[in-house]
N, C-alpha and C positions, 0 to 999 in steps of 0.2 A: 041828709047829712052823710057824707062819705068819710070814713076813717081808715087809716092804713098804718102799718108798722114799717119803719125804716130799720131794717136789720143790718147793723153796722158790722162789717167783718174786716176788710182791708181798705177801708175808705174813711180814715179819720180826718175828714175835712168838710168844710162847708162850701168853699169855692170850687167851681168846676166839678161838682159831684153830680154825675148824670143820674145816679140812683135817687138821690134826694130830690133833684129837680123834677124827675118823673113822678115821684110820690106827691110832691107839692102840686104839680100840675093836674093830677088826677084825683086828689083828695082835698077835703076841706081841713081835716085835722090829721096830723102825723105824729106818731109816737116814736122817737128815736130810742132804740134798745140795743143792748150788747149782751151777748150770752157767753159766759165763761164755760167753755166746753171741757169737761174733765179729761176727755180723750186727748185733747191737745195740750191742756195745761200740764198734765202728768206724763206726757210723752217723753221718752228718752231723748228725743230730738229737740225738746224745748229747753232753751237756756235761761238761766236766771236773769242775766242782763237784758235779754230780749223781753222777758216778762216785765221787768222793771220799766223798760222803755215804753212798753205797751200800756202799762198802768198809768204812767205819767202822761202819755198821750191822751188817754181817756179822760184824765182830770182836766187837761186843757180843753179838750173837746166839750166836756160838760160845761165849763165856764163860757165857752163861745156860744153854746146853745142857750144858756141862761141869759146871756146878754141880748138874745133875740126872742125872749119870752117863752122859751121852751126848756126842756130839761132832759137829761140822759138817765135812763133807768137800766140798771145792771142786774142780770140774773145769772144763776149758776145751776148747772145740771144738764140732763139730757136735752139736747137742742129741740127735737121734735115735741117733746112733752112740754117744754117751756113755751114754745110758740103756740101750741094748741091751747094752753091755759090762757095765754095773752089774748088770743083771738076771741075767746069766750068772754074775758073780762072787759075788753075794750070795744067789743062788737066791730072790730076791724074787718074789712072786706078783702084786704090784700096785704101781702108781705112783700116789700120791695127790698132786694138785696143785690149788691154788685156781684156779678158772676166771677167765680174763682175756678181755676183750672187744675189744681193738684188732684191726684187720684182720690185722696180722702175727701176733699171738698166736693168733688163731683158726685161721689157715692152718697155723701151726707145730703146734698141738695136733691138728688134723685129720690131719696127716701122721704124727705120732707114734702116734695112736690106731689108724691103719690096720694097724700091725704090732705094737704093744706094748700091754700091759694098763693103759692110762691111765684113771684115774677122776678126773673133774673135780668139785670140790666148791665150792658157792657161798660167798661171803664178801667179795668185792671191793665189792659194793654191798649196800644193805639189801634191795632188791627186785630180782630178776633182770629184765633188760630185757624179757623176754617175759611178765612178770607184770603189768606196768602198761600195759594196752592199752585202746583205745576199745571201745565195745560191739560194733562190727563186726569187731574183731580187728586193726584197723590200729594202727600205732604213733602216739602223739601227736607233734605237731610244734609245739605251743604249750604253754608251761610251765604256765600257771595251771590248765587242766583236767587236765594230767598230775599236778600236785601234789595236786589234790583226790582223784584216784583213788589216788595213792600213799599218801595218808593213810588211805584206807579199807582198805588192806591191813593184815594183822595187824602191830602194832608191838611191838617187844621190850620186855621188862621186865628189871629188874635180875636177877631169878632166871634169866633166859635166858642170861646171860653166863657163859661157862665160865672157871673159874680156870686158871692155868697148871698143868700137871701137876707133881707133886712129883718124879717120876722118869720117865725114858725109857730103856727097854732097847735099847741099840744094841751089837751084837757088835763086838768090836775087829777091826782088821785092814785097814780101808779106808785107802788112801793117795791123796790127791789133790795139788793144788798149793796153795801158800801164797796167802792173801789178799793181793793186791797192796798194796805200801806207797805207790805213786804212781798217780794223783794223791792227795796228802794233803789232808785237810780243813783249809782255810785258817782262820786265826783270825778273819778278817773275816766268815766264814759263821756267823751267830748261831744255829746249830741243832746242838747235840750229838746225835749219831745213835744213839739207843738206845730200846728199848721203855720203859725206866724214865723217861727224859726225856719221852717222849710222854705217858705216863700222868700225870706231874706237871703238864704243861702243860694237859692236858685238864681235870683236876680243879681246877686253879687257876683256869682261865678260867671254868669253870662254877660257880665260887663254893664249891667243896667243901673246898679246902685253900688255904693261903696259901703264898707263896714270895717270894723276893727278886726285884727287877727284874733283867732281863738286857739285854744291851747293844744299844742303838742307839749311834751314835758320840757323840751329844750328850745331856747330861742333860736338856735342855729337851724332848726328845721321848721321854724314858724314863719315861712315866707308866703306872701300873698301871690297867687297866680289866678288868672281867669281862663276862660275857654279859649281865648286868643293865643295863649301860650301852651295850650293843652298838648299839641303835637310834640313840643320840645320837652315838656316837664312831666308828662303823665306817668312815665316809668321810673322817675327818680323817687326813691323811697325817702330821701333826705329833704325833699321839697313838698310843699303843700300844693301839688300840681293837679290834683283831681278834685272833682266837685264835692265828694263826700256826702252825696245826697242819697246813697243807697238805703239807709234806714228809713228815710222819709218816703221813698218810693215803695219800700217793703210794706209799710203800713198805710200807704195812700194819704199821707199828709200833704203831698202834692200829687197831681195826676200825671199819668204818662203823657197826656195831651198838653198839659202845661209845660212839661219839660221839652217836648218836641217843638212847641211854638217858640219857646225861649231860644232853643238851638237854631231854629230857622231865622229868627230875628237877628241873632248874633251873626249868623252867616251873611245876612243882607248888609249889616253895618260894618263888616270887616273891611279894613282899609288896605290890606295887602294879602298876598297869596298864603303866607304862613298863618295869618290870623284866620283866613277862610278855611284852611286845612284843619286848624284846631277845632273849629265849629263842626266841620264835616265828620271828623273822627269821633267827637263826642256824640254826635247824632248816631253814628254807627254803634256806639256802645248801647244806646237806647234800643237800637234794632236788635242787637245781640240779646237784650233782655226779652224782647218779644219772641225771638227765635227759640231761646231755651224754654220759654213757657209753651210754645207750640210743640217742641219736641216732647215735653212731658205730657202734653195733651194727647198727641197722636201715638206716642209710644210709652204708655205709663209703666211698662215693665222696667224702665231704666231706674226707677226708684230702688229696685233691689238687684238689678243685673246690669252688666256691661251692655251698652248699646250694641257693640260688636260682640255678640255672645260668645264667640270663640275665646275671648279673653277672660271668660270666667274660669278657664282652665289654666291660667298662669300659676305656676307653682310658687305661690307666695311663701315667704319664710315666717312672717307674722310673729317676730320675736317681741314678747311683751315688754321686756326690759328696754329694748330699743324704742318701742312705741312710747313708753313712759318718759324716756329721755327727750324724745321729740316733743311730746306734750308740754314738758316743763321748760323747753328751751335750753337743753343741756346736751346738744349734739356735738359741740366742739367746733361747729361752723358758725361764725359770728352772725352772718346775715340771716341764716336760718333761725338761730336762737333769738335774734332781735324780733323777727316777725312773730314767732310763737309767743314771746313774752308780751308784745304789743297786743296780740289777740286776747290772751288771758286777762291782762290787766285792764284793757280799755274796751273790749268787746268789738274791736274793729281791727282790720289789718289792711295795709296798702295792697292794691291789686297785684302789683309786681311781686311783692313779698308773698302773697297767696300762691302765686305760681311757683315761686322758688321753694317754699316749704312743702308744697304738695308734691312737686317733682322729687324732692329729696326723700320724702317718706316712701313714695312708690318705687322710684328707680334706685336710690342709694340703699334703702333699708329693705326693699322688697316686701313692703307691708301693703296689704289689700287697700285700695283706694277708699273702700267703704268705711274703714276704720277712721280715716282722716275726715271723710265727709261727715260722719256722725259727730266727731269732735268739734268740727267747725260749727255745726248746727247747735251744739251745746253751749257755744261761747259767743257766736256772732250776734250783735244787735241787729244786723241786716240779714240774718239767716233766712234765706228764701229757698224752698225745696227745688225749684227749677234752676235758678242761677247757680246755686251751690253744687247741685248734681252735675250740671253742665260743665262748670269749671273744673271739677275734679276729674270727670271723665275725659275732658279735653287734655288735661295735663297728663293723665295716666296713659293716654293713647288708646283708650278703650271706647271713646265716645264718637258721636257724629262729628264729621269734619275735623277730627283731631289730627295733630301733627304725627308724622311717622314715629313708631314706638322706639326707634333707635336714636331719636333726638333726646339726649340726656343733658340737662343743665349742669354746668360746672358751678357749684356754689361759690367758689372763690372768684371766678370771673364775673359772675352775676353781681357779687358784692362790689367788686372793683368798678364795674360799669354803672351800676345804679345807686351806689352810695360811695362815690369816689373818695370823699374825705373821711368816711366812717362816722358821720354825724348821726345817722340813723342807728347804727350799732351802738355808739356811745350813749345815746339817749335811752335805749332799752336794755342794754347789757352793761350795768355800771361797773362790773369787774374789769371791763376793758377800757374804762374811761381814760386811763393814763397810758395806754399802750401807744407807742409811736405809730405814726401813719404808715410807716414801712411795713409794720406787722399787723395792722388792724384787721386785715382779712385772713391772715395766716399766723395767729398768735403762737401756735406751737413751734414756729420757727425762731422765736425769740431766743437769743442766748440767755443763759441763766442769770447773768448779771443784770441784763435789761429787764428780765422778769421781776427781779427784786426791786429795781428802780420803779417799775410800773405798778408794784404791789399786786402782781398778777402771776402767781406761780401755776404753770400749766400742770394739770393733774390734781391740783389742790383748790386754788381759787377759781379756776376755770377749767373745764374738762378737755382732755385730749379728744381729737376727732373720733367719732364712733367707727368710721370706716375711712378708707383711703379712696379718693375719688376714682382713680383709674381702675382699681380693682373692683369697686362697686359698679362702675359702668359696665365692665366686662361681664360681671355676674348678672346684671339686669338684662343685657342683650342675650345672654345664654338662656335665661328664663323665658323671655319673650319669644326667642327663636323656636322654642318647643311648641308654640301654638300659632306661629305666623301662617 
């Protein structure tokens, strides 16, 4: 009789789970386990909303396992010690786990594998970081050639996807700890944490099934879009034009392979070039995910340092009062403040807004990108070390394949372009709800009488801008020029 452990980490699903499938194929009995690692749970980078999402996801996974005759057992403590104890208690011969690529995960798994029978199975990415390399064997540091090589690798088809097992044989008797009730998933977080929800969202977004709209705070921004409109709507903060699947990919409630197959199927079914472009662009976003994971794998120093190390010498101002105003959404620039308040309240932020607020922190306030990266990880439900780090370094101009440092977003123009009617701003910054469209992106320009009519007195009800755009831009260029 062969027995194994399925050590669940970032694969909260039963369908298309290569790790679970391998364990089931090679073992008669499988124990699904999850270990609460104090080093991760108590990390300064671990946010309460992400923990709540994770706990809710574990509860749903436990129910799905129970429906198949199995059960989930939760443990807490030193990972290696818990696994060693479990091997002894269950007489398991192997530990199956999905391979993870963060520096911490790789170090942890290396230590475990030195003394325990750990078998790592792919599945976090579509292609392993070592599978997409230049002809000389070096890793790519520019996205476009990386994506070309990525697409030349074997791509999955629907037939490759594994269905959830109908039953899982798990002997009775293991006793762990309860899944924590706190932190609880806040109603403001618009992400029910389950594999079923992830599947529904994926297939709805890729145009294969329909569903009802789900909640933004304002009906005006609650518009349904699919992958076929992605090219046109993805940057609009006032529209629901993105998939909003990032939390589910973060915890593996859907697999990268499922997402890629859905994108490819959507492309095949597209009935015009715009629709096909939408599917192609969304596939590119999935490739970016693999790319940033590969960067972190090959260049782990980026967790603490700029990829372009010379930018570690940028003379940041790092004003703590300015940082606090940014964190609270009190910068005086409406689209920046809307993004930050959306983040803190809901645990998520539109990707365009992420770029806008990050650029503002780094270029307008001259605050080290690492401050913002940490704040995002403390609040994002989808907080992922590779994607978050890659996004921040791209915006700061310090990362791989980043735009030139002298590109500085104008937050006024960004708001006008990507929230033209101010619906996103009014949704998240209620002080500006009655501000006329003419002033919604520049409320400090409102005449006094209009401020009173709008019940929005600048400097009292809503702050004056922390900095003036042109002056801040020149200051940023001067700072970066010192290390170019």
